[in-house]
C-alpha positions in Angstrom: 4.0 2.8 -19.4 4.4 3.7 -15.8 3.5 6.9 -13.9 5.6 7.9 -10.9 3.2 10.1 -8.9 4.7 12.6 -6.4 2.5 13.7 -3.6 3.3 16.0 -0.6 1.6 15.0 2.6 1.4 17.9 5.0 0.2 17.5 8.6 0.9 19.3 11.9 1.4 15.9 13.6 4.4 15.0 11.4 7.5 15.7 13.5 10.1 18.1 12.1 12.6 15.2 12.1 10.4 13.4 9.5 10.1 16.5 7.3 11.0 15.6 3.6 11.0 11.8 4.4 10.1 9.8 1.3 7.7 7.0 1.3 7.3 4.8 -1.8 4.2 2.7 -2.4 3.8 0.0 -4.9 0.8 -2.4 -5.1 -1.1 -5.1 -7.0 1.6 -6.7 -9.0 -0.5 -9.9 -9.6 2.6 -11.9 -10.6 1.7 -14.7 -13.0 -1.1 -12.9 -14.8 0.5 -10.8 -17.5 3.0 -9.4 -15.0 6.5 -11.1 -15.0 9.4 -11.3 -12.7 11.4 -9.2 -15.2 8.8 -6.4 -14.8 9.1 -6.7 -11.1 12.9 -6.4 -11.3 12.5 -3.3 -13.5 10.0 -1.7 -11.0 12.3 -2.5 -8.1 15.1 -0.7 -9.8 12.8 2.2 -10.4 11.8 2.2 -6.7 15.4 2.3 -5.6 16.1 5.2 -8.0 13.5 7.2 -6.0 15.6 6.9 -2.8 12.9 5.8 -0.5 13.2 6.1 3.3 10.2 3.7 3.8 8.6 1.3 1.3 5.0 0.1 1.4 3.5 -2.8 -0.6 -0.3 -2.8 -0.3 -1.1 -6.3 -1.4 -1.9 -8.7 -4.2 1.7 -9.9 -4.9 0.7 -13.0 -7.0 -2.5 -13.5 -8.9 -2.8 -17.2 -7.7 -0.1 -17.9 -5.1 -0.5 -21.7 -5.2 -0.2 -21.8 -9.0 2.8 -19.4 -9.3 5.8 -21.6 -10.2 8.6 -19.2 -9.4 7.9 -18.2 -5.8 11.5 -18.7 -4.7 12.6 -16.1 -7.3 10.6 -13.3 -5.7 12.6 -12.7 -2.5 16.0 -12.1 -4.3 14.3 -9.4 -6.3 12.3 -7.7 -3.5 15.3 -7.9 -1.2 17.1 -5.5 -3.5 14.7 -2.7 -2.3 16.7 -0.3 -0.1 14.7 1.5 2.6 16.6 2.5 5.7 13.5 3.0 7.9 11.8 -0.2 6.8 9.7 -2.1 4.3 6.1 -2.9 5.2 3.3 -4.9 3.6 -0.3 -5.9 4.1 -2.5 -8.7 2.8 -4.6 -8.3 -0.3 -7.4 -10.6 -1.3 -5.3 -12.5 -3.8 -2.6 -13.1 -1.1 -5.2 -15.1 0.9 -6.8 -16.6 -2.2 -5.4 -19.8 -3.7 -4.3 -21.1 -0.3 -1.9 -18.2 -0.3 -2.0 -17.0 3.3 1.2 -18.6 4.4 2.9 -18.5 1.0 2.6 -14.7 1.0 3.7 -14.2 4.6 6.8 -16.3 4.1 7.6 -14.7 0.7 7.4 -11.2 2.1 9.3 -12.0 5.3 12.1 -13.6 3.2 12.0 -10.4 1.1 12.8 -8.2 4.1 9.3 -6.9 4.6 7.3 -6.7 7.8 3.8 -7.9 7.2 1.3 -5.9 9.3 -1.8 -8.0 9.9 -4.0 -6.1 12.3 -1.0 -4.7 14.0 1.1 -1.6 14.2 4.7 -0.5 14.5 6.4 2.8 15.5 9.2 4.4 13.4 11.4 6.5 15.7 14.1 9.0 15.0 17.2 9.4 17.1 15.6 12.4 18.9 12.7 10.2 20.1 10.1 11.7 17.7 8.0 9.1 16.0 5.2 8.2 13.5 3.1 5.1 13.7 2.3 2.7 10.9 -0.6 0.2 11.2 -1.6 -2.5 8.7 -5.0 -4.2 8.5 -5.9 -7.6 7.1 -7.7 -7.8 3.8 -11.4 -6.9 3.8 -12.6 -9.6 1.3 -10.8 -12.7 2.4 -9.1 -11.8 5.7 -10.3 -10.7 9.1 -9.7 -7.0 9.4 -9.7 -5.6 12.9 -9.1 -1.8 13.1 -9.2 -1.7 16.9 -6.5 -4.3 17.2 -4.4 -2.7 14.4 -4.5 0.7 16.1 -4.3 -0.1 19.8 -0.6 0.4 20.0 -0.7 3.9 18.5 1.2 6.4 20.7 -0.8 9.4 21.8 -0.5 12.3 19.3 1.6 10.3 16.8 1.0 10.8 13.1 -0.9 7.6 12.2 -0.6 5.9 8.8 -2.9 3.0 8.0 -2.1 0.4 5.2 -5.3 -1.2 3.9 -5.4 -3.1 0.6 -9.1 -2.2 0.3 -9.7 1.6 0.0 -13.3 1.5 1.1 -12.3 0.7 4.7 -11.5 4.4 5.0 -15.0 5.2 6.1 -14.5 2.9 9.2 -10.9 4.1 9.6 -12.0 7.7 9.8 -13.9 7.0 13.0 -10.4 6.2 14.5 -7.5 8.6 14.8 -6.1 7.7 11.4 -4.5 10.6 9.6 -3.4 9.0 6.4 -4.6 5.8 4.7 -2.7 4.2 1.8 -4.5 1.6 -0.3 -4.6 -0.2 -3.7 -6.9 -3.0 -4.8 -9.1 -1.3 -7.4 -6.5 -0.8 -10.2 -8.2 2.5 -10.9 -11.0 0.3 -12.4 -8.3 -1.1 -14.7 -10.5 -0.3 -17.7 -11.7 3.3 -17.8 -14.2 4.9 -20.2 -13.6 8.5 -21.0 -15.9 10.9 -19.1 -17.4 7.9 -17.2 -14.4 6.7 -15.1 -13.8 3.2 -13.7 -15.7 0.5 -15.4 -14.9 -2.6 -13.2 -14.2 -2.0 -9.6 -14.0 -4.9 -7.1 -15.8 -5.1 -3.7 -14.4 -2.6 -1.2 -12.9 -0.6 -4.1 -16.0 1.0 -5.5 -16.4 4.1 -3.5 -12.8 5.3 -3.7 -11.4 3.8 -6.9 -8.2 5.9 -7.4 -6.3 8.9 -6.3 -6.8 11.3 -3.4 -9.8 11.6 -1.1 -10.3 13.8 2.0 -12.8 12.2 4.4 -14.1 14.2 7.3 -16.4 12.0 9.4 -15.4 11.9 13.1 -11.8 12.7 12.2 -10.2 14.2 9.1 -8.6 11.3 7.1 -6.5 11.7 3.9 -6.8 8.6 1.7 -4.6 7.7 -1.3 -5.5 4.9 -3.6 -2.7 3.6 -5.9 -3.7 2.1 -9.3 -1.3 -0.8 -9.0 1.3 -2.3 -11.4 -0.4 -5.5 -12.7 -3.7 -6.6 -14.0 -6.3 -9.2 -13.0 -9.2 -10.8 -14.8 -8.6 -8.9 -18.0 -5.1 -8.8 -19.6 -5.4 -5.1 -20.4 -5.4 -1.7 -18.9 -7.2 1.0 -20.9 -6.5 4.5 -19.8 -5.6 3.3 -16.3 -1.8 3.7 -16.3 0.3 1.5 -13.8 1.6 3.6 -10.9 4.3 3.9 -8.3 3.6 6.6 -5.7 6.1 8.8 -3.8 4.8 10.5 -0.7 7.0 13.2 0.8 6.1 14.1 4.4 6.0 17.7 5.3 5.8 19.0 8.9 3.6 22.0 9.3 2.5 24.2 12.2 -1.2 24.3 11.2 
């Protein structure tokens, strides 16, 4: 089972030239623990069928990077993803774990992804209009630095933040972040009806899945993807794997 979730993101800072742009997010594959390269290939085909302009991977590629025997088989699969405006990734805790820091960086670079580790990049249209994408290092095992990640943001640009851990949104909302995209919590992975997420990891407890509107110093829209793989427990009960499609919508308000 797989749910493709379609969400329209409206904002008055989105330039008209980015109207109807499609961003596809996938997350938390945890290759090597119940999730196979064949499944990854199937999901890559599904991603391409959604005609993304931009693709985001929000961390936890392999469950244990130093124990995954088929690392060299990953780039030929991820390289198949077509996204004319770029493919971007951030670190999750499992990407650092198992001595994985360099393994993950090299694998994603060889797969055509830019890994944003406390840094940002601008996506610009031919008319000069732009949006800004920043990525932050993982909260559990990395060294996240929002100030560094966001320092290159152009004034008035629509700001997207990729953070594996959703609960960094409280800190991000004190900066000019308009839209945070996260994973990490697997929607709790096991859910009990009427109770919700049963097991949520650190930094994935407050915002375990779906949409949240934060309004601290600055209004921030947070989306938390449930991921594709599993970790710790080889089952998902009521928490369906997910690929998310965000369609940008320019508004005047």
